[in-house]
A tleap script that builds the chain and sets N, CA, C and O, in Angstrom:
source leaprc.protein.ff14SB
mol = sequence {
  NMET ARG THR ILE ARG LEU SER ASP ASP GLU
  TRP MET LYS ILE HIE ALA TYR LEU LYS THR
  LEU GLN SER GLN ARG GLN VAL TYR SER GLY
  ALA ALA ARG LYS CYS ARG ARG PHE VAL GLU
  ALA VAL VAL TRP ILE SER ARG SER GLY ALA
  GLN TRP ARG LEU LEU PRO ALA GLU TYR GLY
  LYS TRP ASN SER VAL TYR LYS ARG PHE SER
  ARG TRP CYS ASP ASP GLY ILE TRP GLU ALA
  MET MET ALA TYR PHE ALA SER ASP PRO ASP
  MET GLU ASN VAL MET VAL ASP GLY THR ILE
  VAL ARG ALA HIE PRO CYS ALA ALA GLY ALA
  GLN LYS LYS ARG ARG THR GLY GLU PRO GLY
  ILE GLY CTHR
}
set mol.1.N position { -11.637 -8.476 -1.462 }
set mol.1.CA position { -11.728 -7.068 -1.820 }
set mol.1.C position { -11.398 -6.929 -3.299 }
set mol.1.O position { -10.501 -7.594 -3.817 }
set mol.2.N position { -12.130 -6.067 -3.958 }
set mol.2.CA position { -11.919 -5.866 -5.382 }
set mol.2.C position { -10.562 -5.221 -5.639 }
set mol.2.O position { -9.927 -4.684 -4.730 }
set mol.3.N position { -10.135 -5.285 -6.893 }
set mol.3.CA position { -8.857 -4.673 -7.244 }
set mol.3.C position { -9.003 -3.156 -7.231 }
set mol.3.O position { -10.103 -2.619 -7.353 }
set mol.4.N position { -7.899 -2.499 -7.086 }
set mol.4.CA position { -7.896 -1.041 -7.052 }
set mol.4.C position { -7.151 -0.537 -8.280 }
set mol.4.O position { -6.030 -0.961 -8.559 }
set mol.5.N position { -7.775 0.352 -8.992 }
set mol.5.CA position { -7.171 0.963 -10.174 }
set mol.5.C position { -7.117 2.468 -9.984 }
set mol.5.O position { -8.099 3.098 -9.592 }
set mol.6.N position { -5.963 3.026 -10.265 }
set mol.6.CA position { -5.831 4.478 -10.248 }
set mol.6.C position { -6.435 5.017 -11.530 }
set mol.6.O position { -6.331 4.391 -12.585 }
set mol.7.N position { -7.062 6.171 -11.440 }
set mol.7.CA position { -7.535 6.802 -12.672 }
set mol.7.C position { -6.313 7.288 -13.454 }
set mol.7.O position { -5.224 7.432 -12.897 }
set mol.8.N position { -6.504 7.534 -14.726 }
set mol.8.CA position { -5.391 8.001 -15.549 }
set mol.8.C position { -4.859 9.343 -15.049 }
set mol.8.O position { -3.651 9.576 -15.070 }
set mol.9.N position { -5.748 10.223 -14.601 }
set mol.9.CA position { -5.312 11.523 -14.068 }
set mol.9.C position { -4.481 11.351 -12.800 }
set mol.9.O position { -3.449 12.001 -12.634 }
set mol.10.N position { -4.935 10.471 -11.907 }
set mol.10.CA position { -4.181 10.221 -10.676 }
set mol.10.C position { -2.804 9.651 -10.999 }
set mol.10.O position { -1.796 10.074 -10.433 }
set mol.11.N position { -2.774 8.683 -11.919 }
set mol.11.CA position { -1.506 8.082 -12.261 }
set mol.11.C position { -0.562 9.091 -12.924 }
set mol.11.O position { 0.636 9.089 -12.642 }
set mol.12.N position { -1.087 9.944 -13.793 }
set mol.12.CA position { -0.227 10.940 -14.448 }
set mol.12.C position { 0.416 11.854 -13.411 }
set mol.12.O position { 1.592 12.197 -13.535 }
set mol.13.N position { -0.340 12.250 -12.394 }
set mol.13.CA position { 0.220 13.104 -11.338 }
set mol.13.C position { 1.294 12.366 -10.543 }
set mol.13.O position { 2.360 12.917 -10.268 }
set mol.14.N position { 1.009 11.125 -10.177 }
set mol.14.CA position { 1.983 10.347 -9.410 }
set mol.14.C position { 3.233 10.086 -10.234 }
set mol.14.O position { 4.349 10.222 -9.734 }
set mol.15.N position { 3.050 9.711 -11.493 }
set mol.15.CA position { 4.198 9.416 -12.340 }
set mol.15.C position { 5.050 10.662 -12.578 }
set mol.15.O position { 6.279 10.581 -12.581 }
set mol.16.N position { 4.417 11.792 -12.774 }
set mol.16.CA position { 5.176 13.041 -12.947 }
set mol.16.C position { 5.994 13.344 -11.695 }
set mol.16.O position { 7.147 13.767 -11.784 }
set mol.17.N position { 5.396 13.127 -10.538 }
set mol.17.CA position { 6.127 13.349 -9.284 }
set mol.17.C position { 7.303 12.383 -9.160 }
set mol.17.O position { 8.403 12.789 -8.784 }
set mol.18.N position { 7.076 11.109 -9.473 }
set mol.18.CA position { 8.157 10.130 -9.389 }
set mol.18.C position { 9.282 10.446 -10.370 }
set mol.18.O position { 10.450 10.192 -10.077 }
set mol.19.N position { 8.939 10.993 -11.524 }
set mol.19.CA position { 9.968 11.401 -12.494 }
set mol.19.C position { 10.865 12.490 -11.913 }
set mol.19.O position { 12.073 12.492 -12.150 }
set mol.20.N position { 10.274 13.423 -11.146 }
set mol.20.CA position { 11.108 14.466 -10.534 }
set mol.20.C position { 12.063 13.855 -9.517 }
set mol.20.O position { 13.211 14.285 -9.402 }
set mol.21.N position { 11.593 12.858 -8.785 }
set mol.21.CA position { 12.482 12.190 -7.830 }
set mol.21.C position { 13.547 11.376 -8.552 }
set mol.21.O position { 14.689 11.288 -8.103 }
set mol.22.N position { 13.154 10.778 -9.686 }
set mol.22.CA position { 14.098 9.984 -10.458 }
set mol.22.C position { 15.212 10.867 -11.003 }
set mol.22.O position { 16.370 10.453 -11.047 }
set mol.23.N position { 14.866 12.077 -11.416 }
set mol.23.CA position { 15.889 12.987 -11.934 }
set mol.23.C position { 16.856 13.416 -10.837 }
set mol.23.O position { 17.989 13.809 -11.117 }
set mol.24.N position { 16.403 13.337 -9.583 }
set mol.24.CA position { 17.269 13.659 -8.445 }
set mol.24.C position { 17.960 12.405 -7.902 }
set mol.24.O position { 18.644 12.459 -6.880 }
set mol.25.N position { 17.776 11.273 -8.599 }
set mol.25.CA position { 18.359 9.980 -8.238 }
set mol.25.C position { 17.881 9.457 -6.883 }
set mol.25.O position { 18.599 8.707 -6.222 }
set mol.26.N position { 16.686 9.843 -6.469 }
set mol.26.CA position { 16.146 9.351 -5.213 }
set mol.26.C position { 15.322 8.089 -5.391 }
set mol.26.O position { 15.190 7.298 -4.458 }
set mol.27.N position { 14.770 7.893 -6.573 }
set mol.27.CA position { 13.914 6.736 -6.807 }
set mol.27.C position { 14.050 6.301 -8.259 }
set mol.27.O position { 14.233 7.117 -9.161 }
set mol.28.N position { 13.954 4.994 -8.454 }
set mol.28.CA position { 13.901 4.472 -9.811 }
set mol.28.C position { 12.486 3.970 -10.026 }
set mol.28.O position { 12.063 2.989 -9.415 }
set mol.29.N position { 11.754 4.656 -10.908 }
set mol.29.CA position { 10.358 4.277 -11.118 }
set mol.29.C position { 10.213 3.221 -12.204 }
set mol.29.O position { 9.154 2.600 -12.304 }
set mol.30.N position { 11.225 2.996 -13.012 }
set mol.30.CA position { 11.172 1.948 -14.032 }
set mol.30.C position { 10.136 2.233 -15.102 }
set mol.30.O position { 9.776 3.384 -15.348 }
set mol.31.N position { 9.661 1.171 -15.736 }
set mol.31.CA position { 8.644 1.290 -16.778 }
set mol.31.C position { 7.342 1.781 -16.144 }
set mol.31.O position { 6.951 1.323 -15.070 }
set mol.32.N position { 6.690 2.699 -16.810 }
set mol.32.CA position { 5.479 3.324 -16.253 }
set mol.32.C position { 4.397 2.303 -15.939 }
set mol.32.O position { 3.737 2.406 -14.905 }
set mol.33.N position { 4.205 1.323 -16.809 }
set mol.33.CA position { 3.149 0.323 -16.596 }
set mol.33.C position { 3.424 -0.517 -15.348 }
set mol.33.O position { 2.521 -0.767 -14.550 }
set mol.34.N position { 4.674 -0.949 -15.185 }
set mol.34.CA position { 5.034 -1.755 -14.018 }
set mol.34.C position { 4.994 -0.925 -12.741 }
set mol.34.O position { 4.582 -1.408 -11.686 }
set mol.35.N position { 5.418 0.306 -12.847 }
set mol.35.CA position { 5.396 1.180 -11.674 }
set mol.35.C position { 3.963 1.453 -11.240 }
set mol.35.O position { 3.671 1.489 -10.045 }
set mol.36.N position { 3.074 1.646 -12.202 }
set mol.36.CA position { 1.663 1.874 -11.875 }
set mol.36.C position { 1.079 0.658 -11.161 }
set mol.36.O position { 0.351 0.796 -10.178 }
set mol.37.N position { 1.404 -0.531 -11.660 }
set mol.37.CA position { 0.918 -1.758 -11.029 }
set mol.37.C position { 1.442 -1.863 -9.602 }
set mol.37.O position { 0.717 -2.291 -8.705 }
set mol.38.N position { 2.695 -1.475 -9.388 }
set mol.38.CA position { 3.284 -1.490 -8.048 }
set mol.38.C position { 2.555 -0.527 -7.115 }
set mol.38.O position { 2.196 -0.901 -5.999 }
set mol.39.N position { 2.336 0.694 -7.555 }
set mol.39.CA position { 1.646 1.686 -6.714 }
set mol.39.C position { 0.222 1.222 -6.409 }
set mol.39.O position { -0.251 1.377 -5.283 }
set mol.40.N position { -0.456 0.661 -7.393 }
set mol.40.CA position { -1.805 0.140 -7.166 }
set mol.40.C position { -1.782 -1.017 -6.172 }
set mol.40.O position { -2.710 -1.163 -5.376 }
set mol.41.N position { -0.742 -1.838 -6.205 }
set mol.41.CA position { -0.606 -2.940 -5.245 }
set mol.41.C position { -0.455 -2.400 -3.825 }
set mol.41.O position { -1.057 -2.921 -2.887 }
set mol.42.N position { 0.345 -1.363 -3.679 }
set mol.42.CA position { 0.548 -0.772 -2.352 }
set mol.42.C position { -0.751 -0.145 -1.845 }
set mol.42.O position { -1.080 -0.266 -0.665 }
set mol.43.N position { -1.478 0.512 -2.720 }
set mol.43.CA position { -2.771 1.086 -2.327 }
set mol.43.C position { -3.732 -0.026 -1.933 }
set mol.43.O position { -4.480 0.123 -0.967 }
set mol.44.N position { -3.726 -1.142 -2.664 }
set mol.44.CA position { -4.604 -2.270 -2.333 }
set mol.44.C position { -4.282 -2.815 -0.941 }
set mol.44.O position { -5.181 -3.039 -0.131 }
set mol.45.N position { -3.005 -3.023 -0.673 }
set mol.45.CA position { -2.587 -3.527 0.641 }
set mol.45.C position { -2.999 -2.551 1.737 }
set mol.45.O position { -3.516 -2.960 2.777 }
set mol.46.N position { -2.771 -1.277 1.506 }
set mol.46.CA position { -3.092 -0.265 2.510 }
set mol.46.C position { -4.581 -0.172 2.778 }
set mol.46.O position { -5.004 -0.034 3.926 }
set mol.47.N position { -5.368 -0.247 1.733 }
set mol.47.CA position { -6.821 -0.145 1.891 }
set mol.47.C position { -7.435 -1.402 2.489 }
set mol.47.O position { -8.367 -1.324 3.289 }
set mol.48.N position { -6.912 -2.562 2.100 }
set mol.48.CA position { -7.526 -3.816 2.543 }
set mol.48.C position { -7.077 -4.218 3.941 }
set mol.48.O position { -7.815 -4.889 4.662 }
set mol.49.N position { -5.882 -3.814 4.323 }
set mol.49.CA position { -5.347 -4.249 5.606 }
set mol.49.C position { -4.875 -5.692 5.572 }
set mol.49.O position { -4.605 -6.281 6.619 }
set mol.50.N position { -4.773 -6.267 4.382 }
set mol.50.CA position { -4.380 -7.667 4.230 }
set mol.50.C position { -2.882 -7.840 4.454 }
set mol.50.O position { -2.115 -6.878 4.429 }
set mol.51.N position { -2.495 -9.066 4.670 }
set mol.51.CA position { -1.086 -9.407 4.761 }
set mol.51.C position { -0.499 -9.385 3.356 }
set mol.51.O position { -1.208 -9.598 2.372 }
set mol.52.N position { 0.794 -9.126 3.273 }
set mol.52.CA position { 1.437 -9.027 1.967 }
set mol.52.C position { 1.253 -10.289 1.144 }
set mol.52.O position { 1.036 -10.211 -0.065 }
set mol.53.N position { 1.337 -11.451 1.777 }
set mol.53.CA position { 1.243 -12.697 1.016 }
set mol.53.C position { -0.142 -12.932 0.427 }
set mol.53.O position { -0.317 -13.846 -0.379 }
set mol.54.N position { -1.134 -12.123 0.814 }
set mol.54.CA position { -2.482 -12.235 0.265 }
set mol.54.C position { -2.722 -11.276 -0.905 }
set mol.54.O position { -3.843 -11.155 -1.398 }
set mol.55.N position { -1.669 -10.605 -1.336 }
set mol.55.CA position { -1.770 -9.686 -2.478 }
set mol.55.C position { -2.193 -10.470 -3.722 }
set mol.55.O position { -1.566 -11.479 -4.047 }
set mol.56.N position { -3.246 -10.027 -4.425 }
set mol.56.CA position { -3.665 -10.734 -5.641 }
set mol.56.C position { -2.527 -10.818 -6.660 }
set mol.56.O position { -1.748 -9.877 -6.816 }
set mol.57.N position { -2.443 -11.944 -7.340 }
set mol.57.CA position { -1.348 -12.211 -8.280 }
set mol.57.C position { -1.272 -11.181 -9.406 }
set mol.57.O position { -0.198 -10.960 -9.966 }
set mol.58.N position { -2.390 -10.554 -9.742 }
set mol.58.CA position { -2.370 -9.584 -10.846 }
set mol.58.C position { -1.508 -8.358 -10.540 }
set mol.58.O position { -1.159 -7.599 -11.443 }
set mol.59.N position { -1.165 -8.169 -9.261 }
set mol.59.CA position { -0.287 -7.056 -8.882 }
set mol.59.C position { 1.187 -7.451 -8.902 }
set mol.59.O position { 2.056 -6.599 -8.720 }
set mol.60.N position { 1.473 -8.713 -9.117 }
set mol.60.CA position { 2.852 -9.181 -9.139 }
set mol.60.C position { 3.137 -10.066 -7.937 }
set mol.60.O position { 2.255 -10.329 -7.120 }
set mol.61.N position { 4.370 -10.516 -7.842 }
set mol.61.CA position { 4.776 -11.371 -6.735 }
set mol.61.C position { 4.788 -10.549 -5.446 }
set mol.61.O position { 5.400 -9.483 -5.378 }
set mol.62.N position { 4.109 -11.059 -4.443 }
set mol.62.CA position { 3.944 -10.277 -3.217 }
set mol.62.C position { 5.273 -9.923 -2.579 }
set mol.62.O position { 5.419 -8.827 -2.038 }
set mol.63.N position { 6.250 -10.824 -2.629 }
set mol.63.CA position { 7.523 -10.550 -1.974 }
set mol.63.C position { 8.306 -9.455 -2.714 }
set mol.63.O position { 8.970 -8.631 -2.086 }
set mol.64.N position { 8.224 -9.453 -4.036 }
set mol.64.CA position { 8.889 -8.407 -4.821 }
set mol.64.C position { 8.257 -7.049 -4.561 }
set mol.64.O position { 8.953 -6.044 -4.424 }
set mol.65.N position { 6.926 -7.030 -4.495 }
set mol.65.CA position { 6.217 -5.780 -4.199 }
set mol.65.C position { 6.597 -5.290 -2.805 }
set mol.65.O position { 6.857 -4.103 -2.606 }
set mol.66.N position { 6.628 -6.209 -1.843 }
set mol.66.CA position { 6.979 -5.825 -0.481 }
set mol.66.C position { 8.392 -5.266 -0.395 }
set mol.66.O position { 8.617 -4.249 0.260 }
set mol.67.N position { 9.346 -5.921 -1.050 }
set mol.67.CA position { 10.732 -5.448 -0.995 }
set mol.67.C position { 10.864 -4.040 -1.579 }
set mol.67.O position { 11.563 -3.194 -1.022 }
set mol.68.N position { 10.192 -3.799 -2.694 }
set mol.68.CA position { 10.249 -2.459 -3.302 }
set mol.68.C position { 9.568 -1.442 -2.397 }
set mol.68.O position { 10.067 -0.331 -2.215 }
set mol.69.N position { 8.416 -1.827 -1.825 }
set mol.69.CA position { 7.724 -0.954 -0.885 }
set mol.69.C position { 8.637 -0.603 0.287 }
set mol.69.O position { 8.715 0.555 0.696 }
set mol.70.N position { 9.318 -1.598 0.816 }
set mol.70.CA position { 10.206 -1.393 1.953 }
set mol.70.C position { 11.366 -0.453 1.604 }
set mol.70.O position { 11.731 0.409 2.403 }
set mol.71.N position { 11.936 -0.621 0.418 }
set mol.71.CA position { 13.020 0.278 -0.018 }
set mol.71.C position { 12.517 1.714 -0.118 }
set mol.71.O position { 13.200 2.650 0.298 }
set mol.72.N position { 11.314 1.880 -0.675 }
set mol.72.CA position { 10.756 3.226 -0.794 }
set mol.72.C position { 10.474 3.812 0.592 }
set mol.72.O position { 10.619 5.017 0.798 }
set mol.73.N position { 10.075 2.969 1.530 }
set mol.73.CA position { 9.869 3.449 2.910 }
set mol.73.C position { 11.186 3.933 3.500 }
set mol.73.O position { 11.261 5.021 4.071 }
set mol.74.N position { 12.228 3.110 3.355 }
set mol.74.CA position { 13.543 3.459 3.897 }
set mol.74.C position { 14.084 4.745 3.284 }
set mol.74.O position { 14.777 5.516 3.948 }
set mol.75.N position { 13.764 4.970 2.018 }
set mol.75.CA position { 14.244 6.167 1.318 }
set mol.75.C position { 13.342 7.386 1.523 }
set mol.75.O position { 13.660 8.474 1.044 }
set mol.76.N position { 12.224 7.214 2.227 }
set mol.76.CA position { 11.322 8.326 2.506 }
set mol.76.C position { 10.438 8.740 1.345 }
set mol.76.O position { 9.867 9.830 1.354 }
set mol.77.N position { 10.321 7.866 0.333 }
set mol.77.CA position { 9.545 8.196 -0.865 }
set mol.77.C position { 8.071 8.366 -0.533 }
set mol.77.O position { 7.448 9.339 -0.957 }
set mol.78.N position { 7.508 7.433 0.218 }
set mol.78.CA position { 6.073 7.498 0.541 }
set mol.78.C position { 5.756 8.732 1.375 }
set mol.78.O position { 4.751 9.404 1.141 }
set mol.79.N position { 6.605 9.024 2.337 }
set mol.79.CA position { 6.383 10.204 3.182 }
set mol.79.C position { 6.450 11.488 2.350 }
set mol.79.O position { 5.627 12.388 2.519 }
set mol.80.N position { 7.418 11.564 1.469 }
set mol.80.CA position { 7.551 12.740 0.606 }
set mol.80.C position { 6.357 12.872 -0.334 }
set mol.80.O position { 5.872 13.975 -0.583 }
set mol.81.N position { 5.883 11.725 -0.858 }
set mol.81.CA position { 4.739 11.752 -1.766 }
set mol.81.C position { 3.482 12.204 -1.025 }
set mol.81.O position { 2.681 12.970 -1.560 }
set mol.82.N position { 3.316 11.727 0.206 }
set mol.82.CA position { 2.151 12.117 1.013 }
set mol.82.C position { 2.178 13.634 1.268 }
set mol.82.O position { 1.153 14.305 1.151 }
set mol.83.N position { 3.332 14.154 1.609 }
set mol.83.CA position { 3.460 15.589 1.853 }
set mol.83.C position { 3.205 16.389 0.575 }
set mol.83.O position { 2.569 17.442 0.614 }
set mol.84.N position { 3.697 15.891 -0.548 }
set mol.84.CA position { 3.550 16.589 -1.825 }
set mol.84.C position { 2.082 16.675 -2.247 }
set mol.84.O position { 1.633 17.720 -2.717 }
set mol.85.N position { 1.333 15.580 -2.082 }
set mol.85.CA position { -0.048 15.535 -2.539 }
set mol.85.C position { -1.075 15.886 -1.454 }
set mol.85.O position { -2.277 15.848 -1.715 }
set mol.86.N position { -0.628 16.219 -0.272 }
set mol.86.CA position { -1.550 16.474 0.842 }
set mol.86.C position { -2.545 17.589 0.555 }
set mol.86.O position { -3.684 17.530 1.019 }
set mol.87.N position { -2.145 18.586 -0.187 }
set mol.87.CA position { -3.036 19.716 -0.444 }
set mol.87.C position { -3.839 19.574 -1.744 }
set mol.87.O position { -4.578 20.487 -2.114 }
set mol.88.N position { -3.700 18.447 -2.432 }
set mol.88.CA position { -4.402 18.227 -3.692 }
set mol.88.C position { -5.665 17.401 -3.422 }
set mol.88.O position { -5.568 16.197 -3.181 }
set mol.89.N position { -6.843 18.023 -3.457 }
set mol.89.CA position { -8.065 17.288 -3.139 }
set mol.89.C position { -8.377 16.170 -4.125 }
set mol.89.O position { -9.112 15.243 -3.783 }
set mol.90.N position { -7.843 16.234 -5.330 }
set mol.90.CA position { -8.075 15.172 -6.303 }
set mol.90.C position { -7.321 13.890 -5.946 }
set mol.90.O position { -7.625 12.823 -6.479 }
set mol.91.N position { -6.351 13.991 -5.058 }
set mol.91.CA position { -5.534 12.833 -4.707 }
set mol.91.C position { -5.894 12.240 -3.350 }
set mol.91.O position { -5.206 11.336 -2.878 }
set mol.92.N position { -6.950 12.725 -2.716 }
set mol.92.CA position { -7.274 12.254 -1.371 }
set mol.92.C position { -7.653 10.773 -1.337 }
set mol.92.O position { -7.478 10.126 -0.305 }
set mol.93.N position { -8.159 10.230 -2.423 }
set mol.93.CA position { -8.519 8.812 -2.448 }
set mol.93.C position { -7.323 7.908 -2.708 }
set mol.93.O position { -7.418 6.692 -2.540 }
set mol.94.N position { -6.216 8.479 -3.109 }
set mol.94.CA position { -5.026 7.691 -3.403 }
set mol.94.C position { -4.084 7.661 -2.209 }
set mol.94.O position { -3.534 6.613 -1.871 }
set mol.95.N position { -3.900 8.801 -1.577 }
set mol.95.CA position { -2.992 8.868 -0.447 }
set mol.95.C position { -3.655 8.237 0.771 }
set mol.95.O position { -4.737 8.653 1.185 }
set mol.96.N position { -3.015 7.257 1.326 }
set mol.96.CA position { -3.588 6.485 2.421 }
set mol.96.C position { -3.037 6.994 3.747 }
set mol.96.O position { -1.825 7.074 3.945 }
set mol.97.N position { -3.945 7.335 4.643 }
set mol.97.CA position { -3.521 7.696 5.992 }
set mol.97.C position { -4.268 6.814 6.988 }
set mol.97.O position { -5.023 5.926 6.592 }
set mol.98.N position { -4.063 7.052 8.243 }
set mol.98.CA position { -4.632 6.197 9.271 }
set mol.98.C position { -6.143 6.213 9.359 }
set mol.98.O position { -6.714 5.367 10.048 }
set mol.99.N position { -6.815 7.134 8.697 }
set mol.99.CA position { -8.265 7.196 8.815 }
set mol.99.C position { -8.971 6.185 7.927 }
set mol.99.O position { -10.160 5.930 8.116 }
set mol.100.N position { -8.258 5.595 6.948 }
set mol.100.CA position { -8.925 4.657 6.045 }
set mol.100.C position { -8.307 3.273 6.040 }
set mol.100.O position { -8.759 2.398 5.302 }
set mol.101.N position { -7.281 3.059 6.849 }
set mol.101.CA position { -6.639 1.757 6.882 }
set mol.101.C position { -7.454 0.811 7.752 }
set mol.101.O position { -7.851 1.157 8.864 }
set mol.102.N position { -7.696 -0.376 7.236 }
set mol.102.CA position { -8.444 -1.374 7.993 }
set mol.102.C position { -7.513 -2.087 8.955 }
set mol.102.O position { -6.375 -2.414 8.618 }
set mol.103.N position { -8.008 -2.317 10.139 }
set mol.103.CA position { -7.241 -3.062 11.132 }
set mol.103.C position { -7.745 -4.499 11.182 }
set mol.103.O position { -8.890 -4.786 10.831 }
set mol.104.N position { -6.890 -5.370 11.614 }
set mol.104.CA position { -7.299 -6.760 11.820 }
set mol.104.C position { -8.329 -6.778 12.941 }
set mol.104.O position { -8.225 -5.982 13.874 }
set mol.105.N position { -9.327 -7.667 12.877 }
set mol.105.CA position { -10.385 -7.679 13.896 }
set mol.105.C position { -9.876 -7.733 15.333 }
set mol.105.O position { -10.472 -7.119 16.219 }
set mol.106.N position { -8.784 -8.459 15.580 }
set mol.106.CA position { -8.304 -8.541 16.957 }
set mol.106.C position { -7.726 -7.207 17.429 }
set mol.106.O position { -7.645 -6.961 18.633 }
set mol.107.N position { -7.323 -6.343 16.491 }
set mol.107.CA position { -6.816 -5.028 16.869 }
set mol.107.C position { -7.951 -4.113 17.318 }
set mol.107.O position { -7.726 -3.108 17.992 }
set mol.108.N position { -9.168 -4.474 16.936 }
set mol.108.CA position { -10.328 -3.664 17.292 }
set mol.108.C position { -11.056 -4.227 18.516 }
set mol.108.O position { -12.157 -3.786 18.845 }
set mol.109.N position { -10.441 -5.194 19.182 }
set mol.109.CA position { -11.031 -5.727 20.400 }
set mol.109.C position { -11.921 -6.930 20.203 }
set mol.109.O position { -12.672 -7.284 21.111 }
set mol.110.N position { -11.865 -7.579 19.037 }
set mol.110.CA position { -12.690 -8.768 18.804 }
set mol.110.C position { -12.268 -9.880 19.761 }
set mol.110.O position { -11.094 -10.008 20.111 }
set mol.111.N position { -13.228 -10.665 20.167 }
set mol.111.CA position { -12.955 -11.782 21.062 }
set mol.111.C position { -12.162 -12.851 20.328 }
set mol.111.O position { -12.421 -13.142 19.160 }
set mol.112.N position { -11.198 -13.431 21.023 }
set mol.112.CA position { -10.437 -14.532 20.454 }
set mol.112.C position { -11.254 -15.798 20.565 }
set mol.112.O position { -11.968 -16.009 21.545 }
set mol.113.N position { -11.144 -16.641 19.549 }
set mol.113.CA position { -11.827 -17.929 19.593 }
set mol.113.C position { -11.050 -18.847 20.528 }
set mol.113.O position { -9.833 -18.991 20.410 }
set mol.114.N position { -11.760 -19.452 21.440 }
set mol.114.CA position { -11.125 -20.358 22.386 }
set mol.114.C position { -11.859 -21.685 22.382 }
set mol.114.O position { -13.089 -21.743 22.381 }
set mol.115.N position { -11.086 -22.724 22.379 }
set mol.115.CA position { -11.686 -24.052 22.500 }
set mol.115.C position { -11.776 -24.401 23.975 }
set mol.115.O position { -10.869 -24.100 24.751 }
set mol.116.N position { -12.846 -25.021 24.349 }
set mol.116.CA position { -13.003 -25.412 25.754 }
set mol.116.C position { -12.978 -26.921 25.864 }
set mol.116.O position { -13.259 -27.636 24.903 }
set mol.117.N position { -12.644 -27.382 27.026 }
set mol.117.CA position { -12.661 -28.816 27.294 }
set mol.117.C position { -11.370 -29.520 26.984 }
set mol.117.O position { -11.225 -30.696 27.319 }
set mol.118.N position { -10.418 -28.851 26.354 }
set mol.118.CA position { -9.120 -29.468 26.074 }
set mol.118.C position { -8.090 -28.830 26.963 }
set mol.118.O position { -7.992 -27.604 27.020 }
set mol.119.N position { -7.318 -29.640 27.659 }
set mol.119.CA position { -6.308 -29.075 28.557 }
set mol.119.C position { -5.238 -28.313 27.791 }
set mol.119.O position { -4.737 -28.773 26.765 }
set mol.120.N position { -4.906 -27.161 28.300 }
set mol.120.CA position { -3.839 -26.351 27.719 }
set mol.120.C position { -4.239 -25.489 26.544 }
set mol.120.O position { -3.430 -24.685 26.080 }
set mol.121.N position { -5.445 -25.622 26.049 }
set mol.121.CA position { -5.879 -24.804 24.911 }
set mol.121.C position { -6.904 -23.803 25.409 }
set mol.121.O position { -7.875 -24.160 26.076 }
set mol.122.N position { -6.674 -22.570 25.079 }
set mol.122.CA position { -7.613 -21.520 25.462 }
set mol.122.C position { -7.439 -21.052 26.906 }
set mol.122.O position { -8.320 -20.401 27.468 }
set mol.123.N position { -6.312 -21.385 27.490 }
set mol.123.CA position { -6.078 -20.915 28.857 }
set mol.123.C position { -5.003 -19.899 28.889 }
set mol.123.O position { -4.668 -19.389 29.958 }
savepdb mol mol.pdb
quit
């Protein structure tokens, strides 16, 4: 899957929102460039349905991105951001909900590959 880039307008809106949370000490957004890369990484994971360890290196170390994502989940940042931008039609391509998340093929009922003729495999 190709990389995902936020438009400058989308990023300005997200960054402004994160600054308001930062002023309330709810989130540390850090340097704008690194924070943008982090948000784009989360959008990539959400859109692709890939495992965290398959995150392209250009988004940073997958484990660091995951840990930050997890902290933001625990703090309710993503939920608050989704609620904040829900009524903004310009942000509908950025906010990820269940209608655009890809599922793994086996979650959609795909047949499992089974080997035949070997005892104990595929039974």
